[in-house]
C-alpha positions in Angstrom: 78.1 122.9 114.5 78.8 122.9 110.8 77.4 120.2 108.6 79.7 118.0 106.5 78.4 117.8 102.9 79.1 114.4 101.3 78.6 112.9 97.9 77.8 109.2 97.4 79.1 107.6 94.2 77.2 104.4 93.3 73.8 104.1 95.0 73.7 100.3 95.1 73.5 98.1 98.1 76.4 99.6 100.0 75.8 103.1 98.6 72.2 103.1 100.0 73.5 102.0 103.4 75.8 105.0 103.4 73.0 107.3 102.3 70.8 106.0 105.2 73.6 106.7 107.6 74.0 110.2 106.3 70.3 110.9 106.7 70.5 109.6 110.3 73.5 111.7 111.3 72.8 115.4 112.1 76.5 116.2 111.4 76.2 115.3 107.7 74.2 116.2 104.6 73.8 114.2 101.4 74.9 116.8 98.8 74.6 114.7 95.6 74.7 111.3 94.1 76.8 110.0 91.1 74.9 107.5 89.0 76.0 106.9 85.4 72.8 105.2 84.3 70.3 107.9 83.3 67.4 105.5 83.6 67.7 105.7 87.4 68.9 109.3 87.8 65.5 111.1 87.8 63.9 108.6 90.2 66.9 108.9 92.6 66.9 112.7 92.4 63.1 112.9 93.2 63.2 110.3 95.9 66.3 111.6 97.8 65.9 115.3 96.9 69.5 115.9 95.7 71.0 116.3 92.3 72.3 113.3 90.4 75.4 113.5 88.2 76.7 111.1 85.5 80.3 111.2 86.6 82.5 112.2 89.5 84.3 115.1 87.8 81.1 116.9 86.8 79.7 116.4 90.3 82.8 117.9 92.1 82.8 120.9 89.9 79.1 121.6 90.4 78.7 120.7 94.1 82.2 121.1 95.7 81.4 118.8 98.6 83.5 118.3 101.8 84.0 114.6 100.9 83.1 111.7 98.7 82.1 108.1 99.5 83.0 105.8 96.6 80.6 102.8 96.7 80.7 102.1 93.0 81.6 98.7 91.5 85.2 97.8 92.1 86.5 98.4 88.5 85.6 102.1 88.8 87.4 102.8 92.0 90.8 103.7 90.5 89.6 106.4 88.0 87.0 107.9 90.4 89.5 108.0 93.3 92.1 109.6 91.0 89.6 112.3 90.1 88.9 113.1 93.8 92.5 113.2 94.6 93.2 115.6 91.7 90.5 117.9 93.1 91.8 117.6 96.6 88.5 116.2 97.8 88.7 113.8 100.9 87.4 110.3 100.0 86.2 107.1 101.6 86.8 104.2 99.1 84.7 101.1 99.7 86.8 97.9 99.9 88.6 96.7 98.0 90.6 99.8 97.3 90.7 98.6 93.6 90.2 95.2 92.0 93.7 95.4 90.4 96.9 95.2 92.3 99.0 97.4 90.0 96.2 100.1 90.0 96.1 99.9 93.8 99.8 100.5 94.0 99.5 103.5 91.7 96.5 104.9 93.6 98.2 104.7 97.0 101.2 106.5 95.6 99.0 109.2 93.9 97.1 109.8 97.1 100.3 110.1 99.2 101.7 112.6 96.7 98.5 114.6 96.5 98.2 114.9 100.3 94.4 114.3 100.1 92.7 112.8 103.1 91.6 109.2 102.2 90.4 106.0 103.9 89.3 102.6 102.8 86.0 101.1 103.8 87.0 98.0 105.7 84.3 98.8 108.3 85.1 95.8 110.5 88.1 97.7 111.8 85.6 100.0 113.5 83.8 97.1 115.3 83.9 97.3 119.1 84.3 93.5 119.1 87.5 93.9 117.2 88.7 96.7 119.5 88.1 94.4 122.5 89.9 91.5 121.0 92.8 93.6 120.0 93.1 95.0 123.5 93.3 91.4 124.9 96.1 90.5 122.4 98.0 93.7 123.1 97.7 93.2 126.9 99.8 90.1 126.8 97.1 87.9 128.5 97.4 85.4 125.7 101.2 85.5 125.7 103.0 85.2 122.4 100.5 84.2 119.7 101.0 80.7 118.5 98.0 80.0 116.2 95.0 81.5 114.5 92.1 79.5 113.2 89.5 81.3 111.1 86.3 80.4 109.3 84.1 82.2 106.7 81.9 79.3 105.8 78.3 80.0 104.7 75.7 79.0 102.2 74.9 81.6 99.6 71.5 80.9 97.9 71.3 79.9 94.3 69.5 83.1 93.3 72.6 85.0 94.5 74.4 83.7 91.4 71.3 83.6 89.1 70.7 87.3 89.7 74.4 88.2 88.9 76.0 85.6 86.6 79.3 87.4 86.7 79.7 85.9 90.2 80.1 82.5 88.5 83.1 83.6 86.5 86.7 84.7 87.2 86.7 87.4 89.8 83.4 86.4 91.3 84.4 83.8 93.8 84.6 84.2 97.6 88.3 84.9 97.5 87.8 88.3 95.9 84.3 89.0 97.2 84.5 87.9 100.8 88.0 87.0 101.9 89.5 90.5 101.8 87.4 91.4 104.9 89.1 88.4 106.7 92.6 89.4 105.6 92.0 92.8 107.2 90.9 91.2 110.5 93.9 88.8 110.5 96.3 91.7 110.0 94.6 93.7 112.8 94.5 90.9 115.3 97.7 88.9 114.5 100.0 91.3 112.7 101.4 91.4 109.1 101.2 88.3 106.9 104.5 87.1 105.4 103.4 84.1 103.3 100.3 82.1 102.3 99.6 78.8 100.7 96.1 78.0 99.3 94.1 75.2 97.7 90.7 75.8 96.1 87.8 73.7 94.8 84.8 74.3 92.6 83.3 70.8 93.2 80.1 71.9 94.9 78.7 74.5 92.4 80.8 73.6 89.3 81.4 77.2 88.4 84.4 78.6 86.6 85.5 80.1 89.9 86.2 78.5 93.3 83.4 77.9 95.9 85.8 76.7 98.6 89.4 77.5 99.7 91.7 76.2 102.4 94.5 78.6 103.3 97.6 78.5 105.6 99.1 81.8 106.8 102.4 82.7 108.2 102.5 85.9 110.4 105.5 88.1 110.8 105.4 87.6 114.6 105.9 83.9 114.2 102.3 82.6 114.6 100.8 80.3 112.0 97.2 80.3 110.9 94.6 78.3 109.0 91.5 79.7 107.3 88.6 77.9 105.8 86.5 79.8 103.2 83.4 78.6 101.4 80.2 80.1 100.0 78.7 76.6 99.6 78.8 75.1 103.1 75.8 74.9 105.5 77.5 76.6 108.4 77.0 79.6 110.7 80.7 80.1 111.3 81.2 83.3 109.6 81.5 86.9 110.7 78.1 88.0 109.5 76.3 85.1 111.3 78.3 85.2 114.5 78.6 88.9 115.2 75.0 89.9 114.6 76.2 93.3 113.3 74.2 93.0 110.1 70.5 92.2 110.8 70.0 90.9 107.3 71.8 87.7 108.3 70.7 84.9 110.7 72.5 85.4 114.0 74.1 82.4 115.8 75.7 84.2 118.8 77.0 80.9 120.3 79.2 80.2 117.3 82.8 81.5 116.7 84.5 82.5 113.5 88.0 83.1 114.9 90.2 81.5 117.6 93.4 83.2 118.7 95.7 81.0 120.8 98.9 82.1 122.6 101.2 80.5 125.1 99.1 81.6 128.0 95.6 81.4 126.7 92.9 81.4 124.0 90.4 84.0 122.9 87.3 83.0 120.9 85.7 85.6 118.6 83.2 87.1 118.6 81.9 85.5 121.8 85.1 87.0 123.5 85.3 84.0 125.7 88.8 84.1 127.2 90.5 81.0 128.6 93.8 81.4 130.5 95.8 79.5 133.0 95.6 80.8 136.6 98.7 82.8 137.6 100.0 80.2 140.1 101.5 77.0 138.7 102.9 75.8 135.5 100.9 76.1 132.2 99.9 72.6 131.3 97.2 70.7 129.5 96.7 68.9 132.8 95.3 72.0 134.4 91.9 73.6 134.0 91.5 77.1 132.5 90.1 80.1 134.2 87.4 81.4 131.9 85.7 84.8 131.5 83.9 86.8 128.9 85.5 90.1 127.9 83.0 92.9 128.3 82.1 95.1 125.3 79.7 97.9 124.5 78.2 97.3 121.1 77.7 99.9 118.4 77.3 99.9 114.6 80.8 99.7 112.8 79.4 101.4 109.7 78.2 104.4 111.8 81.6 104.5 113.6 83.4 104.5 110.2 81.3 107.5 109.1 82.2 109.2 112.3 85.9 108.6 111.6 85.5 110.0 108.0 83.8 113.1 109.3 86.4 113.7 112.0 89.2 113.1 109.5 87.7 115.7 107.1 87.5 118.2 110.0 91.0 117.5 111.1 89.9 116.0 114.4 91.1 112.4 114.0 93.5 110.1 112.2 92.4 107.6 109.5 91.7 104.2 111.0 92.1 102.2 107.7 94.6 103.9 105.4 95.0 103.4 101.6 98.2 101.5 102.5 96.1 99.2 104.7 93.8 98.6 101.7 96.7 97.9 99.5 98.3 95.4 101.9 95.0 93.5 102.2 94.9 93.3 98.4 98.5 92.1 98.2 97.6 89.2 100.4 94.5 88.4 98.3 96.7 88.4 95.2 99.2 86.1 96.8 96.4 83.7 97.8 95.2 83.6 94.2 98.7 83.0 92.8 99.3 80.2 95.4 96.0 78.5 94.5 97.0 78.6 90.8 100.6 77.3 91.4 100.1 75.1 94.4 103.2 76.8 95.9 103.9 78.9 99.0 103.8 82.5 98.0 105.7 85.1 100.0 104.3 88.7 100.3 106.6 91.6 99.5 106.2 95.0 101.2 
């Protein structure tokens, strides 16, 4: 079996996770790293045993890899992805696709015209928990979706902000840092989002950016949703703490972060507790539910995402999270920001 040679751009927190996965997968080889800061380049090269380049263009010319994983800071995604597309090199772009909506629109168009294979790193889409929940929704066991309730409420420690003061300024709040994951999951489980309305507060931390947001969501299928977001609340009702997929976080497996309710039943996530009315008789709040837990076989979503990328490069699979998906997630985030600023309902085009 041939080995897929990949370059990782940006050996930060996520970049090093990708590098660890490459080392653990016999189908892949870390071909090079792109790190613009020369002070770290020699140490990285010696530690990982691969060449380190200051920019993507130089790296692609020298190494000619099978693909590139862009795990650099968000503001660099556009130019780096454009360089890969121009070279015809398949790429995996860590979320968000870019940090600017107009650049994201331009990048998606460029990738489509170039024909280069590209995917966006919304790794939750590769979670077996999500696949199981999606199957329940699609099976019709919930009936038509009526309501979605979601929570990403957690308490970030003070040193999270002290170590990176940019997180206290515009662009550093949980809407841009954390919520884009949740938008991807809402779209996957409930369908496209037509409109949003949001209210934000910075009362707890007093930063220039929000620490809490309350959001209402209208889905194209007719369901309505509410989502509570906060990086300042002492709660375990967040994806990281409930799913247990990232061992760095405390795991509260009894908690839920999403509830999907239809005419016939409710699914709690990620416990996958399913409550439905028995087949016989009228659906009524006077009647008890039949309950069960949907079975699921767990695996690492980041490893599954890497598998998807390898298979896409080799022409063996379709992209799970396309650049257009990444763009649509960013459009919703932009609408939420504008709604919070205006206090008005914002409809989402496209």
